C-alpha positions as CSV (number, residue, x, y, z in Angstrom):
1,M,-34.8,-157.8,-6.9
2,L,-35.4,-158.0,-10.7
3,Q,-37.0,-161.2,-11.8
4,V,-37.2,-162.2,-15.5
5,R,-39.4,-165.0,-16.8
6,S,-37.9,-167.0,-19.7
7,V,-40.5,-168.7,-21.8
8,N,-39.9,-172.0,-23.7
9,I,-42.6,-172.5,-26.4
10,L,-43.5,-176.0,-27.5
11,R,-45.5,-176.4,-30.7
12,R,-47.7,-179.5,-31.4
13,R,-50.6,-180.5,-33.5
14,S,-54.1,-180.3,-32.1
15,C,-56.8,-182.9,-32.6
16,V,-58.9,-180.2,-34.0
17,P,-58.2,-180.0,-37.8
18,G,-56.3,-176.9,-38.8
19,S,-55.4,-175.8,-35.3
20,I,-52.1,-175.7,-33.3
21,V,-51.7,-175.8,-29.6
22,F,-48.8,-174.1,-27.9
23,N,-47.6,-175.2,-24.5
24,F,-45.8,-172.6,-22.4
25,K,-43.1,-173.6,-20.0
26,Y,-41.9,-171.0,-17.5
27,C,-38.7,-170.8,-15.5
28,C,-37.4,-168.0,-13.3
29,H,-33.9,-166.8,-12.8
30,T,-32.2,-163.7,-11.3
31,A,-31.2,-160.9,-13.8
32,F,-28.2,-158.8,-13.0
33,R,-28.4,-155.2,-14.2
34,K,-25.2,-153.9,-15.7
35,L,-24.0,-150.7,-14.1
36,R,-21.1,-148.4,-14.6
37,I,-19.0,-147.8,-11.5
38,C,-20.2,-144.2,-11.2
39,E,-23.8,-145.4,-11.3
40,A,-23.1,-148.0,-8.6
41,L,-21.4,-145.5,-6.3
42,S,-24.4,-143.2,-6.5
43,G,-26.2,-145.6,-4.2
44,D,-29.5,-145.5,-6.2
45,E,-29.3,-149.2,-6.9
46,V,-28.6,-150.5,-3.3
47,G,-30.4,-153.8,-2.7
48,E,-30.3,-154.7,-6.4
49,H,-28.5,-157.5,-8.2
50,V,-26.0,-155.8,-10.5
51,K,-23.1,-156.6,-12.8
52,I,-20.0,-154.4,-13.1
53,Q,-17.1,-154.6,-15.6
54,G,-13.7,-152.9,-15.2
55,W,-10.1,-153.2,-14.2
56,V,-8.7,-154.2,-10.8
57,R,-6.9,-151.4,-9.0
58,S,-6.1,-153.5,-5.9
59,V,-6.4,-157.0,-4.5
60,R,-6.4,-157.7,-0.7
61,A,-6.8,-161.4,0.0
62,Q,-7.4,-162.3,3.7
63,K,-8.2,-165.6,5.4
64,N,-12.0,-165.1,5.5
65,V,-12.6,-162.4,2.9
66,L,-11.4,-161.1,-0.4
67,F,-11.4,-157.3,-1.1
68,L,-11.1,-155.9,-4.6
69,D,-11.1,-152.3,-5.8
70,V,-12.5,-152.1,-9.3
71,N,-12.6,-149.0,-11.7
72,D,-14.1,-148.7,-15.2
73,G,-12.9,-145.1,-16.0
74,S,-16.4,-143.5,-15.5
75,T,-15.2,-141.9,-12.3
76,K,-11.9,-141.4,-10.3
77,K,-13.3,-143.5,-7.4
78,S,-13.2,-147.3,-7.4
79,L,-15.9,-149.6,-6.1
80,Q,-15.0,-151.9,-3.4
81,V,-16.0,-155.6,-4.0
82,V,-16.3,-158.0,-1.1
83,A,-16.1,-161.7,-1.9
84,D,-15.7,-165.1,-0.4
85,P,-12.1,-166.4,-0.6
86,E,-13.2,-169.3,-2.7
87,L,-13.9,-166.8,-5.6
88,N,-10.2,-165.8,-5.6
89,D,-8.3,-166.7,-8.8
90,K,-4.5,-166.7,-9.4
91,N,-5.2,-164.5,-12.5
92,L,-7.0,-161.9,-10.3
93,T,-4.2,-159.3,-10.1
94,F,-3.7,-155.6,-10.3
95,G,-4.5,-154.4,-13.9
96,S,-6.6,-157.5,-14.8
97,S,-10.0,-156.9,-16.4
98,V,-13.0,-158.5,-14.7
99,Q,-16.7,-159.0,-14.8
100,I,-18.4,-159.3,-11.4
101,S,-22.0,-160.0,-10.4
102,G,-23.5,-159.6,-7.0
103,S,-25.7,-157.5,-4.7
104,L,-25.1,-153.8,-4.1
105,T,-25.2,-153.1,-0.4
106,R,-24.6,-150.2,2.0
107,S,-21.1,-150.1,3.4
108,S,-20.1,-149.6,7.0
109,H,-16.8,-148.0,6.0
110,K,-16.6,-144.3,6.5
111,K,-14.9,-143.6,3.1
112,Q,-17.5,-145.3,1.0
113,N,-21.3,-145.5,0.8
114,V,-21.8,-148.8,-1.0
115,E,-20.0,-152.0,-1.8
116,L,-20.6,-155.0,-4.0
117,Q,-21.1,-158.4,-2.4
118,A,-19.9,-160.7,-5.1
119,R,-21.5,-163.9,-6.2
120,Q,-19.5,-164.4,-9.3
121,I,-16.1,-163.1,-10.5
122,Q,-14.9,-163.7,-14.0
123,V,-11.3,-162.7,-15.1
124,V,-11.8,-161.4,-18.7
125,G,-8.2,-160.4,-19.4
126,Q,-5.0,-161.3,-17.4
127,C,-2.3,-158.8,-16.4
128,N,1.1,-159.9,-15.2
129,P,2.0,-157.4,-12.4
130,L,5.7,-158.0,-12.8
131,D,5.7,-156.9,-16.4
132,F,3.1,-154.2,-16.1
133,P,5.0,-150.9,-16.1
134,F,2.8,-149.3,-13.4
135,K,2.9,-150.6,-9.9
136,V,-0.1,-150.7,-7.5
137,K,1.5,-148.7,-4.6
138,E,3.6,-146.3,-6.6
139,R,2.7,-142.8,-7.8
140,H,4.4,-142.3,-11.2
141,D,5.2,-138.8,-12.4
142,M,4.0,-137.5,-15.8
143,E,7.5,-137.9,-17.4
144,Y,7.5,-141.6,-16.6
145,I,4.0,-142.4,-17.8
146,R,4.7,-140.4,-21.0
147,Q,6.9,-143.3,-22.1
148,F,3.9,-145.5,-22.4
149,P,1.3,-143.7,-24.7
150,H,-0.5,-147.1,-25.2
151,L,-0.9,-147.8,-21.5
152,R,-0.9,-144.4,-19.7
153,C,-4.7,-144.2,-19.9
154,K,-4.7,-146.9,-17.2
155,T,-3.1,-144.6,-14.6
156,N,-5.2,-142.5,-12.1
157,T,-3.6,-139.2,-13.4
158,F,-4.1,-139.7,-17.0
159,S,-7.6,-141.2,-16.7
160,S,-8.5,-138.0,-14.7
161,L,-7.0,-135.9,-17.5
162,L,-9.1,-137.6,-20.1
163,R,-12.3,-137.2,-18.1
164,I,-11.5,-133.5,-17.7
165,R,-10.7,-133.1,-21.4
166,S,-14.0,-134.8,-22.4
167,E,-16.0,-132.5,-20.0
168,A,-14.2,-129.4,-21.2
169,T,-15.0,-130.4,-24.8
170,S,-18.7,-130.8,-23.9
171,A,-18.6,-127.4,-22.1
172,V,-17.2,-125.7,-25.1
173,Q,-19.8,-127.1,-27.4
174,A,-22.5,-126.3,-25.0
175,F,-21.4,-122.7,-24.7
176,F,-21.5,-122.0,-28.4
177,K,-24.8,-123.8,-28.9
178,E,-26.4,-121.7,-26.0
179,N,-25.1,-118.5,-27.6
180,G,-26.4,-119.1,-31.1
181,F,-23.2,-120.2,-32.8
182,L,-23.4,-122.5,-35.8
183,H,-20.8,-125.4,-35.8
184,I,-18.8,-125.6,-39.0
185,H,-16.7,-128.6,-39.9
186,T,-13.7,-126.9,-41.5
187,P,-11.5,-129.0,-43.8
188,I,-8.2,-130.6,-42.6
189,I,-6.7,-130.6,-46.1
190,T,-6.4,-127.1,-47.5
191,S,-4.6,-125.1,-50.2
192,N,-3.9,-122.0,-48.0
193,D,-1.5,-121.1,-45.3
194,C,-3.8,-119.2,-42.9
195,E,-1.0,-117.7,-40.7
196,G,1.5,-117.1,-43.4
197,A,4.2,-118.7,-41.2
198,G,5.2,-121.4,-43.7
199,E,5.3,-124.2,-41.0
200,L,3.1,-126.6,-43.1
201,F,2.8,-130.3,-43.6
202,K,2.4,-131.0,-47.3
203,V,-0.1,-133.6,-48.5
204,E,0.8,-136.0,-51.2
205,P,-0.3,-139.6,-52.1
206,S,2.0,-142.1,-50.4
207,G,2.8,-144.0,-53.6
208,Q,3.9,-140.9,-55.6
209,D,7.6,-141.3,-54.7
210,K,7.5,-144.7,-56.6
211,N,6.5,-143.0,-59.8
212,P,9.1,-140.3,-60.6
213,E,7.1,-139.2,-63.7
214,E,4.2,-138.1,-61.5
215,T,6.2,-136.0,-59.1
216,Q,5.3,-132.8,-60.9
217,L,1.5,-133.6,-60.7
218,H,-0.6,-132.7,-57.6
219,F,-3.4,-135.0,-56.5
220,F,-5.6,-131.9,-56.1
221,S,-4.1,-130.1,-59.0
222,V,-2.7,-127.6,-56.6
223,P,-0.3,-127.9,-53.6
224,T,-2.2,-128.9,-50.5
225,F,-1.3,-129.0,-46.8
226,L,-2.7,-130.0,-43.4
227,T,-4.6,-127.0,-41.9
228,V,-2.9,-124.7,-39.5
229,S,-6.3,-123.0,-38.7
230,G,-9.9,-123.0,-39.7
231,Q,-10.1,-119.3,-39.5
232,L,-10.3,-118.5,-43.3
233,H,-13.1,-121.1,-43.8
234,L,-15.0,-119.5,-41.0
235,E,-14.6,-116.1,-42.6
236,V,-16.3,-117.6,-45.7
237,M,-19.3,-118.6,-43.5
238,T,-19.7,-115.1,-42.1
239,G,-21.0,-114.2,-45.5
240,A,-24.2,-116.1,-44.6
241,F,-24.2,-116.7,-40.8
242,S,-23.7,-114.1,-38.1
243,R,-22.0,-116.5,-35.6
244,V,-19.9,-119.6,-36.5
245,Y,-17.3,-121.7,-34.8
246,T,-15.1,-124.8,-35.3
247,F,-13.4,-127.1,-32.9
248,G,-10.9,-129.5,-34.4
249,P,-7.2,-130.6,-35.0
250,T,-4.7,-128.3,-36.5
251,F,-1.1,-128.9,-37.5
252,R,2.2,-127.0,-37.4
253,A,5.5,-128.4,-38.7
254,E,7.5,-126.9,-35.9
255,N,10.8,-128.7,-35.5
256,S,10.7,-128.6,-31.7
257,Q,10.6,-131.1,-28.8
258,S,10.1,-128.5,-26.1
259,R,7.4,-128.7,-23.5
260,H,5.5,-125.9,-25.2
261,H,5.0,-127.4,-28.7
262,L,3.0,-130.0,-30.4
263,T,2.7,-130.6,-34.2
264,E,-0.9,-131.7,-33.8
265,F,-3.2,-130.0,-31.4
266,Y,-6.9,-128.8,-31.1
267,M,-8.1,-125.3,-31.7
268,V,-11.4,-123.6,-30.7
269,E,-12.1,-120.9,-33.3
270,A,-15.0,-118.5,-33.7
271,E,-16.0,-115.8,-36.1
272,I,-18.7,-113.1,-35.6
273,A,-20.2,-111.0,-38.4
274,F,-21.4,-107.5,-38.2
275,T,-19.0,-106.4,-35.6
276,E,-16.1,-103.9,-35.4
277,S,-15.9,-104.0,-31.6
278,L,-12.9,-105.8,-30.1
279,E,-14.7,-105.6,-26.8
280,D,-17.6,-107.8,-28.1
281,I,-15.1,-110.4,-29.2
282,M,-13.2,-110.3,-25.9
283,M,-16.4,-110.7,-24.0
284,V,-17.2,-113.9,-25.9
285,M,-13.7,-115.2,-25.2
286,E,-14.1,-114.3,-21.5
287,N,-17.5,-115.9,-21.1
288,L,-16.2,-119.0,-23.0
289,F,-13.3,-119.3,-20.6
290,K,-15.5,-118.7,-17.5
291,S,-18.3,-121.1,-18.6
292,T,-16.0,-123.9,-19.5
293,T,-13.9,-123.6,-16.4
294,E,-16.9,-123.5,-14.1
295,R,-18.4,-126.6,-15.6
296,V,-15.1,-128.5,-15.4
297,L,-14.7,-127.5,-11.7
298,D,-18.2,-128.6,-11.0
299,K,-18.3,-131.8,-12.9
300,C,-14.8,-133.0,-12.4
301,A,-13.9,-131.8,-8.9
302,D,-12.1,-135.0,-7.8
303,D,-10.1,-135.2,-11.0
304,V,-9.1,-131.5,-10.9
305,H,-8.2,-131.9,-7.2
306,L,-5.8,-134.8,-8.1
307,F,-3.9,-132.5,-10.4
308,H,-3.7,-129.6,-8.0
309,K,-2.6,-131.9,-5.2
310,Y,-0.1,-134.2,-6.9
311,V,0.8,-132.8,-10.3
312,A,0.9,-129.1,-9.7
313,P,0.9,-128.6,-6.0
314,G,-0.2,-125.1,-5.1
315,H,-1.9,-124.4,-8.4
316,W,-5.4,-123.1,-7.9
317,V,-8.1,-122.0,-10.3
318,R,-11.2,-120.4,-8.9
319,K,-14.6,-119.7,-10.4
320,F,-14.2,-116.3,-11.9
321,S,-16.8,-113.6,-11.4
322,R,-14.7,-111.5,-13.8
323,I,-11.4,-112.6,-15.4
324,L,-10.6,-109.7,-17.7
325,C,-7.4,-107.8,-17.1
326,L,-6.7,-105.6,-20.1
327,I,-3.4,-103.8,-20.7
328,T,-1.7,-102.5,-23.9
329,Y,1.4,-103.9,-25.4
330,S,3.3,-100.6,-24.5
331,E,2.1,-100.9,-20.9
332,A,3.3,-104.5,-20.8
333,I,6.7,-103.6,-22.0
334,D,6.9,-100.8,-19.4
335,L,5.9,-103.2,-16.6
336,L,8.6,-105.7,-17.8
337,N,11.3,-102.9,-18.0
338,R,10.5,-101.7,-14.5
339,S,10.5,-105.1,-12.9
340,S,13.5,-106.5,-10.9
341,E,13.4,-109.8,-12.9
342,N,16.4,-110.8,-14.9
343,F,14.7,-111.9,-18.1
344,V,16.6,-114.1,-20.6
345,F,14.9,-112.4,-23.6
346,K,15.0,-108.6,-24.2
347,T,12.0,-106.5,-23.3
348,E,12.2,-103.5,-25.8
349,W,9.3,-102.2,-27.8
350,G,8.8,-104.2,-30.9
351,C,9.9,-107.6,-29.4
352,D,7.4,-110.5,-29.2
353,L,6.5,-111.4,-25.6
354,Q,8.1,-114.7,-24.5
355,K,6.8,-117.2,-21.9
356,E,8.8,-115.6,-19.1
357,H,7.3,-112.2,-19.9
358,E,3.8,-113.6,-20.0
359,H,4.3,-115.4,-16.6
360,Y,5.4,-112.2,-15.0
361,L,2.4,-110.2,-16.4
362,V,-0.1,-112.9,-15.2
363,K,1.5,-112.8,-11.7
364,H,1.6,-109.0,-11.7
365,C,-2.1,-108.8,-12.5
366,G,-3.2,-111.2,-9.8
367,D,-3.0,-114.6,-11.4
368,V,-5.9,-114.1,-13.8
369,P,-5.9,-114.3,-17.6
370,V,-4.6,-111.1,-19.1
371,F,-5.5,-109.5,-22.4
372,V,-2.7,-107.6,-24.1
373,I,-3.8,-105.3,-26.9
374,N,-2.2,-102.9,-29.5
375,Y,0.7,-105.2,-30.6
376,P,3.2,-103.9,-33.1
377,Y,1.8,-104.5,-36.6
378,E,4.9,-106.4,-37.7
379,L,4.2,-109.1,-35.1
380,K,0.7,-109.9,-36.5
381,P,-0.7,-111.7,-39.6
382,F,-1.5,-109.7,-42.7
383,Y,-5.3,-109.8,-42.2
384,A,-5.2,-108.1,-38.8
385,R,-6.5,-104.5,-39.0
386,D,-4.1,-101.8,-37.9
387,N,-4.8,-98.8,-35.7
388,N,-3.4,-96.2,-38.2
389,D,-1.4,-94.8,-35.4
390,D,1.9,-94.1,-37.1
391,P,4.8,-94.0,-36.1
392,C,3.9,-96.8,-33.6
393,H,1.8,-98.7,-36.2
394,T,0.0,-101.1,-33.9
395,V,-2.8,-103.6,-34.2
396,R,-5.7,-103.6,-31.7
397,D,-5.3,-107.4,-31.6
398,P,-5.3,-108.9,-28.1
399,T,-3.7,-112.1,-26.9
400,M,-5.0,-113.7,-23.8
401,T,-2.5,-115.4,-21.5
402,M,-2.7,-117.3,-18.3
403,T,0.7,-119.0,-17.7
404,N,0.5,-120.0,-21.4
405,R,-0.6,-118.0,-24.4
406,A,-4.0,-119.6,-24.6
407,A,-6.0,-117.4,-27.0
408,F,-5.9,-114.6,-29.5
409,N,-8.5,-112.6,-31.5
410,K,-8.6,-110.2,-34.4
411,I,-10.8,-107.7,-36.3
412,R,-10.3,-108.6,-40.0
413,R,-9.2,-106.3,-42.8
414,L,-11.9,-105.5,-45.3
415,Q,-9.9,-103.5,-47.8
416,V,-9.6,-105.4,-51.1
417,F,-6.9,-103.0,-52.4
418,F,-4.6,-104.0,-49.5
419,L,-5.4,-107.7,-49.5
420,A,-4.7,-107.9,-53.3
421,T,-1.1,-107.5,-52.5
422,C,-1.0,-110.5,-50.3
423,P,-2.0,-113.6,-52.4
424,L,1.5,-114.4,-53.7
425,K,2.9,-114.2,-50.3
426,V,0.4,-116.4,-48.4
427,G,-1.2,-118.5,-51.2
428,L,-4.6,-116.7,-51.2
429,T,-6.9,-117.0,-54.2
430,N,-9.3,-114.6,-55.9
431,Q,-12.1,-116.4,-54.0
432,Y,-10.7,-114.9,-50.8
433,L,-10.7,-111.5,-52.3
434,E,-14.2,-111.9,-53.6
435,L,-15.4,-112.4,-50.0
436,R,-14.8,-108.6,-49.6
437,Q,-16.8,-107.8,-52.7
438,F,-20.1,-109.6,-52.5
439,G,-22.0,-108.5,-49.4
440,S,-19.1,-108.4,-47.1
441,V,-19.6,-107.2,-43.6
442,P,-17.3,-106.2,-40.7
443,H,-16.3,-109.3,-38.8
444,G,-13.7,-110.6,-36.4
445,G,-12.9,-113.7,-34.4
446,F,-10.7,-115.6,-32.1
447,G,-8.9,-118.8,-31.5
448,M,-8.1,-120.7,-28.3
449,G,-5.6,-123.5,-28.1
450,F,-7.5,-126.3,-26.3
451,E,-4.4,-128.0,-24.8
452,R,-3.1,-124.7,-23.5
453,Y,-6.4,-124.0,-21.9
454,L,-6.2,-127.3,-20.1
455,Q,-2.7,-126.4,-19.0
456,C,-4.0,-123.2,-17.5
457,V,-6.7,-124.9,-15.5
458,L,-4.7,-127.9,-14.3
459,G,-1.2,-126.4,-13.9
460,V,0.4,-129.0,-16.1
461,N,3.9,-128.0,-17.2
462,N,4.2,-130.0,-20.3
463,I,1.7,-129.7,-23.2
464,K,2.3,-133.4,-24.1
465,D,0.6,-134.4,-21.0
466,V,-2.8,-132.9,-21.8
467,I,-3.4,-134.7,-25.1
468,P,-4.1,-138.5,-25.5
469,F,-1.5,-139.1,-28.2
470,P,1.1,-136.3,-28.5
471,R,2.7,-135.7,-31.9
472,F,5.9,-133.8,-32.0
473,S,9.2,-133.6,-33.9
474,H,10.8,-137.1,-34.2
475,S,7.9,-138.7,-32.3
476,C,4.8,-140.3,-33.7
477,R,4.2,-143.3,-31.5
478,L,1.2,-145.5,-31.9
């Protein structure tokens, strides 16, 4: 039991000139240590007086005892609170927020180690269970809870997703730090179109439309856009650092509401200097995938299990000893043409691989991520280095897929004479060309869509269900 002495100090004059006498008055009271639910469930504080704060997941009022399940988001599991019926309150309902003080004790119940014997229950925020869109005994599907972006974090499924996403983010950062990569904060506002696809959001001051005379002027003196990739800025950094990466939001103005697309999503991108080896880059990609997945499976086992049991039954991700399955684009086309599947999209040499093609290749290779290399040059961005293998004209530029196209990597072109023909087409400046002139080195890199990675691990069908606030065509809620 923690005891704290509070001290009241009384000041009075002494009979001795120039001196002051202090009287100290002591009183004792019990201090309740504030714990998160995950800390309380660990059992390390059994026997202590504690205080918890969270949201009520269930209320079971009986004649002689009151049971509550309280969760604060720190873990999938809830803490059972046992209280005297006199502590019950009409506002103590499913979804209400509470602060509870009491003693943490061992539980006799088989499914839990500890429980909180409540001494005081305070309802912090009320919740009308009739108006609340989520019901205590119902399991709502992802499509239903997607209607409530401001409330879906309160559901078991989405709170599990957010914990997994947070742990995966930490795992990505830890991997790069442990492997000597420097974190670069690449800009969100940019004057270039990295991919050359033209699917850009233009950036202009909001009041410009009210001043027609200023419509021809640009705030930055040049047209600016929301970034589609941090790759070009990472290329800049490889002129001084051998290993760099960035992890942040990117934007694509794709007019699509399909389950595959978002207009705002997160990308993990890395660039390595002094390399012409595609194998080196693929090894980093593979190790990143393995390391992140292993940590998520270790740290978030209960949360991942929820998805594999209720959201994507039968989906299973193991800890990989080796995940690499490498095939060429030509081999992939041959496998697709020899299959008995009736594909919607054509499978002739020169076509881009569609989702249905990727799903088949993953299944054919044993449900592991697959690297497909030597794509047709016309399918890849201008900066990808070709194989000089006419007439096929391919690029040794792999795409990694596991039910979704999750990552890609490239060895960059260094030839200034070739890149000089591209600026007008993709908005490059002389600064980009100068990177190849002043101490340039062979370099390459890769990018991994973070949301698509989460889909791979969890088996989630719709990309809008693995990001806190999805942005897509005709939808920007909250």
